[in-house]
C-alpha positions as CSV (number, residue, x, y, z in Angstrom):
1,M,91.7,125.8,137.2
2,T,95.0,127.1,135.9
3,R,95.0,124.6,133.1
4,L,91.5,125.6,132.0
5,L,92.5,129.2,132.1
6,C,95.5,128.5,129.8
7,L,93.4,126.6,127.4
8,A,90.9,129.4,127.3
9,L,93.6,132.0,126.6
10,L,95.1,129.8,123.9
11,S,91.6,129.5,122.2
12,A,91.2,133.3,122.4
13,V,94.6,133.8,120.7
14,I,93.9,131.4,117.9
15,A,90.5,132.9,117.4
16,A,92.0,136.4,117.2
17,C,94.6,135.1,114.6
18,Q,91.8,133.5,112.6
19,S,89.8,136.8,112.5
20,R,92.7,138.8,111.1
21,A,92.5,139.4,107.4
22,P,95.6,140.4,105.3
23,I,96.3,144.1,105.4
24,E,95.5,145.9,102.2
25,S,97.7,148.7,101.0
26,D,96.1,151.8,99.5
27,I,98.7,151.7,96.7
28,F,98.5,147.9,96.1
29,P,94.9,146.8,96.6
30,Q,94.9,143.0,97.0
31,K,91.8,142.5,94.9
32,E,93.8,143.2,91.8
33,W,96.0,140.2,92.2
34,R,94.6,137.8,94.8
35,H,94.1,134.1,93.9
36,E,96.0,134.3,90.7
37,D,96.6,130.9,89.1
38,G,99.7,132.1,87.2
39,A,98.3,130.9,83.8
40,D,98.1,134.4,82.3
41,A,100.7,136.2,84.5
42,F,102.7,138.9,82.7
43,Y,106.4,138.2,82.3
44,L,108.9,141.0,83.0
45,L,112.2,140.7,81.3
46,A,115.4,140.7,83.3
47,P,119.2,140.6,82.7
48,G,120.2,137.3,81.1
49,D,117.0,136.8,79.1
50,Q,117.4,136.2,75.4
51,L,115.3,137.7,72.7
52,D,114.9,137.2,68.9
53,I,114.5,140.5,67.2
54,I,113.0,139.9,63.8
55,V,112.9,142.9,61.4
56,H,110.6,141.8,58.6
57,T,111.3,144.9,56.5
58,A,115.1,144.4,56.8
59,P,115.9,140.7,57.5
60,E,119.6,141.4,57.5
61,L,119.1,143.2,60.8
62,N,117.6,140.2,62.6
63,R,119.4,139.5,65.8
64,T,119.4,137.3,68.9
65,V,120.2,139.6,71.8
66,T,120.8,139.1,75.5
67,V,119.6,141.6,78.1
68,G,122.7,142.9,79.7
69,P,123.5,143.4,83.4
70,D,122.4,147.0,83.0
71,G,119.0,145.9,81.7
72,R,119.6,147.0,78.1
73,F,120.7,145.7,74.7
74,R,121.7,147.2,71.4
75,M,120.5,146.9,67.8
76,P,122.0,148.3,64.6
77,Y,121.1,151.9,64.0
78,S,119.9,152.4,67.5
79,G,121.2,153.4,70.9
80,P,120.7,151.2,74.0
81,I,117.2,149.8,74.3
82,H,115.8,149.2,77.8
83,A,114.3,145.8,78.5
84,S,114.6,145.0,82.2
85,A,111.3,145.1,84.0
86,R,109.4,145.5,80.8
87,T,107.2,143.1,78.9
88,V,108.0,141.7,75.5
89,D,105.4,143.9,73.9
90,E,106.9,147.0,75.6
91,V,110.3,146.0,74.2
92,R,108.9,145.5,70.7
93,A,107.4,149.0,70.8
94,G,110.8,150.3,72.0
95,V,112.7,148.5,69.2
96,Q,110.2,149.7,66.6
97,M,110.6,153.3,67.8
98,A,114.4,153.1,67.7
99,M,114.6,151.5,64.3
100,A,112.1,154.0,62.8
101,R,114.9,156.6,62.9
102,E,116.6,154.7,60.1
103,L,113.9,152.5,58.5
104,N,110.6,153.6,57.0
105,D,107.7,151.9,58.9
106,P,109.7,149.0,60.3
107,D,107.8,145.8,60.9
108,I,109.2,144.3,64.1
109,D,108.6,141.1,66.1
110,V,110.2,140.3,69.4
111,L,110.2,136.7,70.7
112,L,111.4,135.5,74.1
113,V,113.7,132.5,73.3
114,G,115.6,132.1,76.6
115,T,115.1,133.0,80.2
116,A,117.5,133.6,83.0
117,S,117.0,132.2,86.5
118,Q,113.6,132.3,88.2
119,R,114.9,133.7,91.5
120,I,113.2,135.4,94.4
121,F,114.7,137.1,97.5
122,V,113.6,136.1,101.0
123,G,114.9,138.4,103.7
124,G,114.3,139.8,107.2
125,E,113.7,137.5,110.1
126,V,114.1,134.1,108.4
127,T,116.7,131.5,109.3
128,N,118.6,131.6,105.9
129,P,117.9,134.9,104.1
130,G,119.0,135.1,100.5
131,L,118.3,134.3,96.9
132,F,116.3,131.2,96.0
133,E,115.4,129.5,92.7
134,M,111.6,129.0,92.5
135,P,110.9,125.2,92.0
136,G,107.6,126.0,90.4
137,L,104.5,128.0,91.3
138,I,104.9,128.8,95.0
139,D,103.4,131.3,97.5
140,P,105.1,133.5,100.2
141,L,104.6,130.8,102.9
142,Q,106.5,128.2,100.8
143,A,109.2,130.7,100.1
144,I,109.7,131.4,103.8
145,I,109.8,127.6,104.4
146,M,112.6,127.4,101.8
147,A,114.5,130.0,103.7
148,G,114.3,127.9,106.9
149,G,111.2,129.5,108.4
150,V,110.6,132.5,110.6
151,T,113.0,133.2,113.4
152,D,112.0,133.7,117.0
153,R,112.1,137.5,116.4
154,G,110.1,137.4,113.3
155,R,106.4,138.2,113.0
156,A,104.5,135.9,110.6
157,S,101.6,138.4,110.9
158,T,103.5,141.1,109.0
159,V,105.2,139.8,105.9
160,V,105.9,142.2,103.1
161,L,105.7,141.2,99.5
162,M,107.4,143.7,97.0
163,R,107.0,143.4,93.3
164,R,107.6,145.5,90.1
165,L,104.6,145.6,87.8
166,P,104.4,146.5,84.1
167,G,104.8,150.2,83.6
168,G,107.6,150.4,86.1
169,E,105.5,150.6,89.3
170,V,107.0,149.1,92.4
171,K,104.2,147.9,94.7
172,S,104.2,146.3,98.1
173,A,101.6,144.5,100.3
174,V,101.5,143.1,103.8
175,F,100.3,139.6,104.4
176,D,99.2,137.9,107.7
177,L,100.6,134.4,107.0
178,K,99.8,133.4,110.6
179,A,96.1,133.8,110.0
180,G,96.3,131.5,107.0
181,I,98.2,128.9,108.8
182,Y,95.5,128.6,111.5
183,D,92.7,128.9,109.0
184,P,93.3,128.1,105.3
185,T,90.2,130.1,104.3
186,L,92.1,133.2,105.3
187,A,95.2,132.4,103.2
188,D,94.9,135.0,100.5
189,W,98.4,134.4,99.2
190,A,99.2,135.2,95.6
191,P,101.7,133.1,93.7
192,L,105.1,134.5,93.5
193,R,106.8,135.8,90.4
194,R,110.5,135.9,89.7
195,F,112.3,138.9,91.3
196,D,109.6,139.1,94.0
197,V,110.9,140.1,97.4
198,V,109.4,138.4,100.5
199,Y,110.5,140.1,103.8
200,V,109.6,139.0,107.3
201,T,109.5,141.9,109.7
202,R,110.2,141.8,113.5
203,K,107.6,144.4,114.5
204,P,104.4,145.9,113.2
205,I,104.7,148.4,110.3
206,A,103.5,151.9,110.9
207,N,104.4,153.3,107.5
208,Q,104.6,150.6,104.8
209,N,106.2,152.7,102.1
210,L,108.8,154.1,104.5
211,F,109.6,150.6,105.7
212,V,110.2,149.4,102.2
213,R,112.5,152.2,101.4
214,Q,114.5,152.1,104.7
215,Y,114.8,148.4,105.3
216,I,114.0,146.3,102.2
217,R,115.5,148.3,99.3
218,D,118.9,148.6,101.1
219,A,118.9,144.8,101.9
220,L,118.5,143.7,98.2
221,P,121.4,142.0,96.3
222,I,122.8,144.1,93.4
223,D,120.9,142.4,90.6
224,F,117.6,142.8,92.4
225,S,118.4,146.5,93.1
226,L,119.0,147.0,89.4
227,F,115.7,145.3,88.6
228,Y,113.8,147.6,90.9
229,D,115.7,150.8,90.2
230,I,116.8,150.7,86.6
231,A,113.5,151.5,85.0
232,G,112.5,154.2,87.5
233,S,114.0,157.1,85.5
234,N,113.1,155.8,82.1
235,R,109.3,155.5,82.5
């Protein structure tokens, strides 16, 4: 009788896990980025990336520049130009605006010619928190496995993904990875992008934005902190 009761309770727990859908944040609706295949994903620049700046109207000003640790680079006749957490098109517009102070109607092209590491940060209640190189297109569950899995204190049902989007917005969403493990049809896990932050919590989250500010932002390594903060006052 006891064995049957245990089996019944176990079945109920699994069914409950299967019925739980990922939690949708009001500021980061999942429908905007679920099920991405990564083919047309935007690419945000970061320190260490290399750019060819081509000035068609003044070829002598052509340069190959590297985005510095502060997220900026310099061109002749311009001050520092922000590049970190921006797309190539956004940087092109910034260069064109800066060069227009000295050149009449500058014709600018910006090409990405070299990329820095494709790193993500996995933190919170995982066995080996820290920075990891992405081996390819992976999702939050694979990232957590790379970090040694969830600890006994962690909750696979409340995993936070934090990401900076074009335009400077920092967004977060909460995933229920446990539901997807029990039932793959519930695994609405988006592919990760470099500089994404995956954080396994140890308890339910009452205020998602407050949790991100109090626990995740303070836990980030310095280069990730720069990536998430440097563009905030310049947008």
